[in-house]
N, C-alpha and C positions, 0 to 999 in steps of 0.2 A: 342289674347286671348280676348273673348269679355267678358267684364264687364258689370254686371247689371247696370239699372240706379239708380243711388243714389237718393232717396228721400233728398229733402234739409234741412230736421231736423233730418236725421238719425244720431245717436251717436252708435258705437258699444257698447255692453254691456256682462257682464259674463252671461246673461241668454241665450244667443242664442248660437249656435255651434261655437266653436273656430275657426277662420278661414274660415268662410263660405264666398261663393261668394260676398256676400253684403258686409262683413267685408272685404275682401280683396279689393275690389272697393274702399269703404273707404279710406285705409290706401294707395292706389295706388295714389289715388287722391289727398290726403294730401301731399305725397313725391312729386308729379308731380307740385304741388302749390308752395311748398318750393322752389324747384330746380328751380323755374320760376321766383320767387323774388329773388333767388342769381343771377342768370344770368342777371335780370334787373340791379340790383345794380351793378354789374361788369361792364357792358357795361356803365351805366352812369360815372362809374370812369374812363374807357377807355377814353370817350368823353372828360371828364373834363382834363385828362391828355395830351389829342391831343390838347386842345385847345390854347396850346403855354405855352412859359417859363414863368419862375418867373418873374413878372414887378414890383416887390417890390423895391424902392430905398433905404430904409432903410436896413441896414445889419440884424438888429435886426427882422425885419418884414420879410425879406427874409428867417432868420434861421426857423421862426415860422413857415411859408408856407412850408419849406421843411421837418420840422418834422411833420406837418399833412399830407404830402403826404407819408412820410415812413411809417407812421401809417395806411394810408388806403391801402397803398399797402400789408402791413402785415395782415390787415383784410380780404383784397381780396384772399390772399394766403391761410388763414384758410379756407374761404368758398370755395376756389377750391378744398380743400381737404375734405370739407363738400359733396361738390356735387358728389366726388367719391363715397362717402358713401351712399350718396341717391341713385345713379346708383346702388350700391351694392344691396341694400335693394329693388330696384325695380325688379332686377334680381331674387332675393329670392322669391317675389311674384310670378314670372314667373314659377320658379321651384318648387314651393310650400315648401320652407323651412323658408320663411318669417314667423316670429311670434314665432319660436322656439329656445330654448337656444342653442347656439353652443356647449356648456359644457355638458349640461344633456339632451338634446332634448326634455325636457318639455316645454310646453307653456310659453312664457315670460310674457303674462299678458295684458289684454286690456288696463287698466290704464296706465301701465308703456309704452306701445306702444304709446298711444295716446300723452303721454307727450313727449316721445322720439322715434320717429317712426323709428330712425335707430339703436336702441339698437339690439345688437345680443345676450346678456347675460340676464338672468333673474336677479331681484333684488339679489337673494341669490348669485348667481354664481358671479355678480359684485363684491358684497360687499365681497366675499372670494378672488377674483381677486386683489381687492383693499388693503385688508389687506397682501396678498402675497407680493405684490409690496412695501408697506410700511416696512415690515418686512426686505425685502431684500434691501432696502434703508438702513435701520440703521445699516445693517450689515458691 
């Protein structure tokens, strides 16, 4: 897939055709940049963990370092799942389903995609989904 060259100041708008080649290129680049940042953070965490064991002589300090590492690993696990969602969004760009609601097939909306480029539901469908989840939890 050849993407058009993005002008540095390009921002998608509602005034252009939805999922035009330029808009797709914008979201593809946004997703790739986000993915790259997450992978860089993951690499840094891996190097930090490989730098050796806990050298703190004090038990409280050791416990604090362990807690920090545990939190860091949970964060990286969430990011690993996020990378999978980014990869799925990139695949949707390739197969031309990106930007369209999985429930209704309607466009998700440029502002929502710009804020959450991995969105798969329109705002209305997302709200419906969350209301349904809340109702099921309360039962």
